[in-house]
C-alpha positions in Angstrom: 47.2 226.1 103.9 46.9 226.0 100.4 43.3 226.4 99.2 41.8 224.2 96.2 40.8 225.2 92.8 37.7 223.4 92.9 34.7 225.2 91.2 36.6 228.2 90.4 37.8 229.2 86.4 39.7 232.2 85.6 37.7 234.3 83.3 40.6 236.9 82.0 44.1 237.7 82.3 44.9 240.9 84.4 45.4 243.0 81.2 42.4 241.4 79.4 40.1 243.6 81.7 39.3 247.1 81.0 36.7 249.9 81.2 34.3 247.8 78.9 34.3 245.2 82.1 32.9 247.6 84.3 30.0 246.2 86.3 31.1 242.2 85.6 32.0 239.9 87.7 35.6 238.5 87.0 37.7 236.1 88.3 41.7 237.0 87.7 44.6 234.6 89.1 48.5 235.5 89.7 51.1 236.2 92.0 50.9 239.0 94.8 53.6 241.9 93.1 52.6 244.4 96.3 50.3 244.5 99.4 49.1 247.9 101.0 47.2 247.3 104.4 45.8 251.4 104.5 43.9 250.1 108.1 40.2 248.9 106.7 41.2 248.7 103.2 43.8 246.7 101.6 45.4 247.2 97.8 46.8 244.5 96.6 48.9 244.6 93.1 47.9 241.3 91.3 50.4 240.5 88.4 50.3 237.6 85.8 52.4 237.6 82.3 49.8 239.9 81.2 50.8 242.7 83.5 49.6 244.0 86.6 45.9 244.8 88.1 44.8 246.3 91.6 42.6 244.5 93.6 40.6 246.0 96.6 39.9 244.2 99.7 37.3 245.6 102.0 35.3 243.8 104.7 31.7 245.0 103.7 32.4 243.8 100.2 34.3 240.4 100.7 33.5 239.4 104.3 35.2 239.2 107.3 37.3 235.6 106.2 38.2 236.8 102.8 39.2 240.7 104.4 41.5 238.6 107.1 43.0 236.2 104.6 43.7 239.5 102.5 45.6 240.8 105.7 48.4 237.7 105.2 49.1 237.8 101.8 52.9 238.9 101.0 54.7 239.5 98.1 54.4 236.3 95.6 51.5 234.7 97.3 49.9 232.7 94.6 45.8 233.8 94.6 42.7 233.8 93.0 40.2 236.7 93.4 36.6 237.0 92.3 35.0 240.6 92.7 33.6 243.1 90.5 34.9 245.7 88.0 35.1 249.2 88.7 36.5 252.2 87.6 39.5 253.0 89.8 38.8 255.2 92.6 41.6 256.9 93.2 43.7 258.5 90.3 44.2 257.1 86.6 47.3 254.9 87.0 48.7 256.1 83.4 51.8 253.4 83.9 49.5 250.7 83.9 47.2 249.0 80.8 44.9 248.7 83.7 45.2 251.8 85.3 41.4 253.1 84.6 40.0 249.9 86.5 40.1 247.8 89.8 38.6 244.8 91.1 36.5 245.1 94.4 37.0 241.8 95.9 34.2 239.0 96.9 36.5 236.0 97.4 39.8 235.3 97.9 41.7 232.1 97.8 45.2 231.6 98.6 46.7 229.1 96.3 50.3 228.8 97.6 51.9 230.6 99.9 55.6 232.1 99.3 58.8 232.8 101.2 60.3 236.1 101.2 62.2 235.8 97.6 66.2 236.7 97.6 65.7 239.5 95.5 62.8 241.9 94.6 60.9 240.9 91.7 60.8 244.4 89.7 61.7 245.4 86.2 65.4 246.3 85.3 66.6 244.5 88.2 69.8 245.7 89.7 70.5 242.3 91.7 73.8 240.9 90.5 72.6 238.4 87.6 74.5 235.3 89.5 71.8 235.4 92.2 69.4 235.8 89.4 70.4 233.1 87.5 70.5 230.8 90.6 66.9 231.5 91.0 66.3 232.0 87.4 62.2 230.7 88.3 61.9 234.0 89.9 64.0 236.1 87.7 61.5 234.7 84.9 58.5 236.6 86.8 60.0 239.8 86.1 57.7 241.5 83.5 60.4 242.7 81.3 62.1 239.1 81.3 58.4 237.9 80.8 58.1 240.4 77.9 61.2 239.2 76.1 59.8 235.8 76.0 56.9 236.4 74.7 58.0 238.4 71.9 60.4 235.4 71.1 57.3 233.1 71.0 55.5 235.7 68.5 58.4 235.5 66.5 58.8 232.0 66.3 54.6 231.9 65.6 55.2 234.5 62.6 58.4 233.0 61.1 56.7 229.8 60.9 53.6 231.1 59.3 55.5 233.4 56.8 57.6 230.1 55.7 54.7 227.9 55.4 53.0 230.7 53.1 56.3 230.7 50.9 56.1 226.8 50.6 58.9 225.8 53.3 58.1 222.5 54.9 59.1 222.1 58.6 61.0 219.4 59.2 63.2 218.2 62.0 66.6 216.9 61.8 68.7 214.2 64.2 70.1 216.1 67.4 72.2 212.8 67.7 74.5 212.8 64.7 78.4 212.3 63.5 81.1 214.1 64.6 82.9 216.3 61.7 85.4 218.2 63.3 85.6 221.3 61.0 85.3 224.5 62.9 84.3 224.5 66.8 84.4 222.1 68.9 81.6 219.5 69.1 79.6 218.4 72.4 80.0 214.5 72.3 77.8 212.0 73.8 78.9 208.4 74.5 77.1 205.4 72.9 76.2 202.5 75.4 75.1 200.4 72.6 78.5 200.9 70.3 81.4 200.9 73.1 83.5 203.5 72.3 81.7 205.6 70.4 80.2 208.8 70.2 77.6 210.7 68.7 78.1 214.4 68.3 75.4 217.2 69.2 74.7 219.5 65.9 76.5 222.7 65.3 73.9 223.1 62.6 71.6 221.4 60.6 74.2 221.9 57.4 74.4 218.5 56.4 71.0 217.6 57.0 69.3 220.1 55.3 71.4 219.4 52.0 70.2 216.2 52.3 66.6 217.2 52.5 67.2 219.2 48.8 68.7 216.0 47.4 65.5 214.2 48.5 63.4 216.6 46.7 62.0 218.5 49.3 62.6 221.7 47.8 62.3 224.5 50.7 62.9 223.3 54.1 62.5 225.3 57.1 63.5 224.4 60.7 63.1 226.0 64.3 66.5 224.2 65.6 68.7 223.5 68.7 72.3 223.6 68.2 75.6 223.1 70.2 79.2 224.6 70.2 81.6 223.7 72.5 83.3 227.2 72.7 84.0 230.0 74.9 80.8 232.6 75.4 80.6 236.1 74.7 77.5 238.1 75.4 75.9 237.2 71.8 77.1 233.2 72.4 75.5 230.3 74.4 76.6 226.6 74.2 73.3 225.7 72.9 71.6 228.1 71.1 68.6 228.4 68.3 69.2 228.7 64.4 66.0 229.4 62.4 67.1 227.7 59.6 66.5 226.9 55.9 67.6 225.5 52.7 66.1 226.2 48.8 66.3 224.3 45.6 66.7 225.7 42.1 67.2 229.2 43.4 70.9 231.7 43.5 71.9 233.9 46.0 69.5 236.5 44.9 66.6 234.2 45.4 67.7 233.6 49.0 68.1 237.2 50.0 64.6 238.2 48.4 62.6 235.9 50.3 64.6 236.7 53.8 64.0 240.5 53.1 60.6 240.0 53.1 60.5 237.6 56.0 62.5 240.5 58.0 60.1 243.5 57.0 57.1 241.2 58.1 58.8 240.6 61.4 59.7 243.6 62.2 56.5 245.3 60.7 53.8 243.1 62.6 55.9 243.0 65.9 57.9 245.8 66.5 55.6 248.5 64.1 59.1 249.1 62.3 59.0 249.7 58.8 62.3 248.0 57.0 62.6 249.4 53.0 63.2 247.1 51.0 65.6 246.3 49.2 68.6 246.0 52.0 71.7 247.5 50.9 73.9 245.1 49.4 77.9 245.4 50.3 80.8 243.6 49.5 83.2 242.0 52.3 86.2 244.2 51.0 84.3 247.0 50.9 82.7 246.4 54.1 86.1 246.3 55.6 87.8 249.2 54.0 85.1 251.4 55.0 83.9 250.3 58.9 87.1 247.9 59.5 84.4 244.8 60.1 82.7 242.6 58.2 79.4 243.1 60.2 79.6 247.0 60.0 77.3 249.5 62.2 76.0 251.9 59.2 73.9 253.7 61.6 76.4 256.5 61.7 79.6 257.5 59.7 83.1 257.7 61.2 84.2 255.9 58.3 87.8 254.7 57.6 89.9 256.6 55.3 93.4 255.4 53.7 95.8 257.9 54.1 98.6 255.7 53.1 99.4 257.7 49.9 99.6 261.0 52.0 102.4 260.1 54.4 104.2 257.2 52.5 107.4 259.7 52.5 106.6 261.6 55.6 109.1 261.9 58.4 106.9 259.7 61.0 108.5 256.3 60.7 105.6 254.8 62.3 103.4 255.8 59.4 106.3 255.0 56.5 107.5 251.6 58.3 104.1 250.2 58.2 103.5 251.0 54.6 107.1 249.7 53.8 106.4 246.5 55.7 103.2 246.1 53.5 100.7 247.8 55.8 98.5 250.5 55.6 98.0 254.1 57.4 94.4 254.5 58.0 92.1 256.8 60.1 88.9 257.8 61.4 87.3 261.1 62.4 85.7 261.2 65.8 83.4 264.8 65.0 83.4 266.9 67.8 85.9 265.3 70.1 88.5 267.5 70.2 88.4 268.2 73.8 88.5 264.6 74.6 90.7 264.0 77.6 94.6 262.6 77.2 93.7 260.0 80.0 90.6 258.7 77.6 92.9 259.2 74.4 95.6 257.1 76.3 92.7 254.1 77.6 92.1 254.1 73.7 95.9 253.5 72.5 96.2 251.1 75.1 92.9 249.0 74.1 94.6 249.8 70.5 97.9 247.6 71.9 95.5 244.9 73.5 94.5 244.3 69.8 97.9 243.9 68.6 98.9 247.1 67.3 101.8 249.3 68.0 99.9 252.2 69.1 97.4 254.7 67.9 98.3 258.2 66.6 96.3 261.0 67.1 95.4 264.7 66.3 93.1 266.9 67.6 92.2 270.1 65.8 91.4 273.1 68.1 89.1 275.7 68.0 91.3 278.1 66.5 92.8 275.6 63.8 95.9 274.8 65.5 96.5 271.2 66.0 97.3 269.2 69.3 99.2 266.0 68.1 101.4 262.8 68.9 103.0 263.1 65.5 102.7 266.7 63.8 106.7 267.7 64.6 107.6 264.9 62.3 105.5 266.5 59.3 105.1 269.3 57.5 102.3 271.7 57.3 101.7 270.9 53.6 101.6 267.3 54.8 99.3 267.9 58.0 96.9 270.2 56.1 96.7 267.2 53.3 96.0 264.7 56.0 93.6 266.9 57.4 91.8 267.6 54.4 91.5 263.6 53.3 90.0 263.1 56.9 87.5 265.9 56.5 89.0 267.3 60.0 87.3 270.4 61.1 88.0 272.6 64.2 86.8 270.7 67.4 87.4 267.2 65.8 89.8 264.2 66.8 91.6 262.4 64.1 92.8 258.8 65.2 95.4 257.3 63.1 96.2 253.1 62.9 99.5 252.3 61.3 100.2 248.2 60.9 98.9 245.1 59.0 95.5 245.9 57.1 93.8 243.2 59.4 95.3 244.8 62.7 94.3 248.0 61.3 91.1 247.1 60.4 90.4 245.4 63.8 91.6 248.3 65.9 89.8 251.3 63.8 86.6 249.1 63.6 86.4 248.2 67.2 87.2 252.2 68.2 84.6 253.7 65.9 82.2 251.4 67.6 83.5 252.2 71.2 83.6 256.1 70.1 80.1 256.4 69.3 78.6 254.5 72.4 80.3 257.0 74.4 78.9 259.8 72.5 75.3 258.6 72.3 75.0 257.4 68.4 73.9 254.0 68.9 70.5 254.6 69.3 68.4 250.8 70.0 65.1 252.0 68.6 67.2 252.9 65.3 67.5 249.3 63.0 69.7 249.3 60.0 70.1 246.4 58.1 72.7 245.2 55.6 73.7 242.3 53.4 77.7 241.6 53.5 78.6 239.6 50.0 81.4 238.0 48.4 83.4 236.9 51.4 86.7 235.1 50.7 86.1 231.7 50.0 89.3 230.5 51.9 91.4 232.1 54.9 94.7 230.6 55.6 95.7 229.2 59.1 99.3 229.5 60.3 98.4 227.0 62.8 97.1 224.2 60.4 99.2 225.2 57.7 96.7 225.3 55.2 93.7 227.1 53.8 90.5 226.9 55.4 87.1 227.3 54.7 85.6 230.6 55.9 82.2 229.4 56.0 82.3 225.6 55.3 83.6 223.1 52.8 80.3 223.1 50.8 80.2 227.0 50.1 79.7 227.8 46.1 82.6 230.1 44.6 81.7 233.3 42.6 81.7 231.7 38.7 84.1 234.5 37.4 86.8 233.8 40.4 86.7 230.0 39.5 89.8 230.4 37.5 91.7 231.7 40.4 91.3 228.7 42.5 94.6 227.0 40.7 96.7 230.3 40.7 95.9 232.5 43.7 92.9 230.7 45.8 93.3 233.2 48.4 91.2 235.5 45.9 88.7 233.8 45.4 85.3 235.5 46.5 82.3 233.1 48.0 78.7 233.0 46.9 78.3 233.6 50.7 76.3 236.4 52.4 75.6 237.7 56.0 72.6 239.8 57.1 73.6 242.3 59.6 72.0 244.5 61.9 73.4 247.4 63.8 76.7 246.0 63.4 75.6 242.1 64.7 75.5 239.6 62.3 71.8 238.0 62.3 72.3 235.2 60.3 74.7 233.7 57.5 74.2 231.8 54.3 75.8 230.6 51.0 75.4 229.1 47.4 76.4 225.4 47.7 78.2 223.6 45.8 76.7 220.8 43.9 78.8 219.7 41.0 81.2 216.6 41.8 84.3 218.2 40.2 84.0 221.4 41.9 83.7 220.0 45.5 86.7 217.9 45.0 88.6 220.8 43.8 87.4 222.8 47.2 88.5 219.5 49.5 91.6 219.6 47.8 92.6 223.4 48.5 91.6 222.2 52.2 94.1 219.9 52.5 91.6 216.7 52.1 92.4 213.4 50.3 89.6 211.6 48.7 89.5 209.1 51.7 89.3 211.9 54.6 86.8 213.8 52.4 84.7 210.5 52.2 85.3 209.5 55.9 83.8 212.9 57.4 81.0 213.6 54.9 80.9 210.3 52.7 76.8 210.1 53.5 76.3 213.5 51.7 78.8 213.0 48.6 77.1 209.9 47.9 73.7 211.2 47.9 75.3 214.1 45.5 75.9 210.9 43.2 72.0 210.2 42.5 71.1 214.1 41.2 71.3 216.8 43.4 69.3 220.5 42.7 71.5 223.5 42.8 70.6 224.8 46.3 71.2 227.5 48.9 70.3 228.5 52.0 70.8 230.9 55.3 70.2 230.2 59.2 69.6 233.1 61.7 70.9 233.3 65.0 67.0 233.7 66.7 68.7 234.5 69.9 70.5 237.1 69.0 67.7 238.4 66.6 65.3 238.7 69.6 67.9 240.4 71.4 68.1 242.9 69.2 64.2 243.6 68.6 64.0 243.5 72.8 66.5 246.0 73.1 68.7 244.0 75.5 72.5 243.6 76.1 72.8 240.0 76.1 71.0 237.0 74.9 70.9 235.4 78.3 67.8 237.8 78.6 65.9 236.4 75.9 66.8 232.5 76.5 64.5 231.3 79.4 67.5 228.9 81.0 70.5 230.1 79.8 74.2 229.0 80.6 77.0 231.3 82.2 80.7 232.0 80.6 81.7 229.2 81.8 79.0 227.5 80.3 77.5 225.9 83.3 74.0 226.2 84.7 74.0 228.3 88.3 70.5 227.1 88.9 70.7 223.5 88.0 74.4 223.1 88.6 74.7 221.4 85.2 77.4 220.1 84.0 77.7 217.8 86.9 79.3 214.5 88.4 77.7 210.9 87.3 77.3 207.8 89.1 80.2 205.1 88.7 77.5 202.8 87.4 76.3 204.9 84.6 80.3 205.4 83.3 80.6 201.8 83.6 78.0 201.3 81.1 79.5 203.6 78.8 82.9 202.3 78.9 84.3 205.7 80.5 86.8 206.4 82.9 87.4 209.5 84.6 91.0 210.1 85.3 91.8 212.4 88.9 94.5 215.2 88.3 96.6 213.6 90.6 96.5 210.4 88.1 97.2 212.4 84.9 100.3 214.0 86.9 
């Protein structure tokens, strides 16, 4: 039977005790991580969110009643212990923060008994994730997950403090808003009061934070829940958290400067990592040309090199054909990987085909300077020598080439570059390389929709020097947009916003919106702009991704208390689920069965 807390007060968390408390009486509470009965003496590892503390029960100190209760202890029992803090009687445990001390118990209360859990509560669990997510409340007891969530709390607290010091106001924006179907799919919420009408859960606070600038609040900040009905990946969830901000009377550099200092403060105070400022800037086109990605990982080299000029007249039709079709031939040098087995090279070729390429050409430079290659027989010795020189190849290197349209070439080599770096140990989790990627294309053409779509959103300002291209070559217009990238992951993105009515109308026209359509979707914002709008800009971080990288985990599920799985369901609560017919009738919703649809 569970015992009462009456008259009992916790004096310390487990790791708040140390050698300075030796000789004092303390009361600690938590879960039994492990209990070992050595015959006449019982050792208990007591766990709370701070860590583990060893407790010793001997009948001479605790008395018969409490010793017998200690004999019943099993993993995950919730207990309270009062006793004397002593120097550890055995060897010091350097793996524990409390490894120099222990508590000699005088009193034990069993506050709650526990069934045997379906998996061990231990760090770096090897239990299948599906089982751990079903019992997430048990999984969350694991010390490594608790550290992640405590780190997340510290980041949020420190960010709020920093933003307040910088003059930002924390303002909440609505969770029930209007659907603006431009981008990812909305989660819709039916209205009972307005039959047939729907709210949308926000994909971001974008429009509201711009309205706050119109309202004169100057600097806004919010840690905001956002929702997108899209397919999941390791760093995506249907509901996620943004660290969101907007500033008035600023340009691009102002936003980047305050965020650099925010990043520097977070990493210094929480991880002890110095982030040198200013953070490197790199235009989008340069990032694509050098790294094949708009979120390049710059912890290592292996940069792309354009060799089109060297092979445009060679005898290898794969190269010449790609160039004649308006594409390019580019390569990367996997230094020291010349001995890569053919089976692994074939796997890389298959991966390239899976990304839309026709294949992958390769050349291995042997230690004696000779070549093994998939294409060398089609080229002269002079052409091969020039190619190897351009790629800075040396004995023991493996050169890999893609020949296709630029988009495919960038995608293939950019992905392959990361895979190779990972396989040879170049991606170090304790190394943090930040980068601003700037000057993104303002628009990208959607073949599916037959029109231009905004690469960021319809309110992104273009570079002033590119404005004249809006009428003649809109695809070449660069945006005043910027992404903050860390180790190949986009942490956040933002832009300077359009605030002039004529420029906004031009943007809507390029996107194929009539004035009526634009007003129907964004009328409340456009109306607000008629009453005096300051120049403004902003940025939003994916907080989950930031914490994932700071914690050194592989998935954002490891830094979210109750995450969803790939089909956007919750294994613990079994959401989404069916609702009662009565609720559907109140909302005027009918559900067709698959047979009825057929």
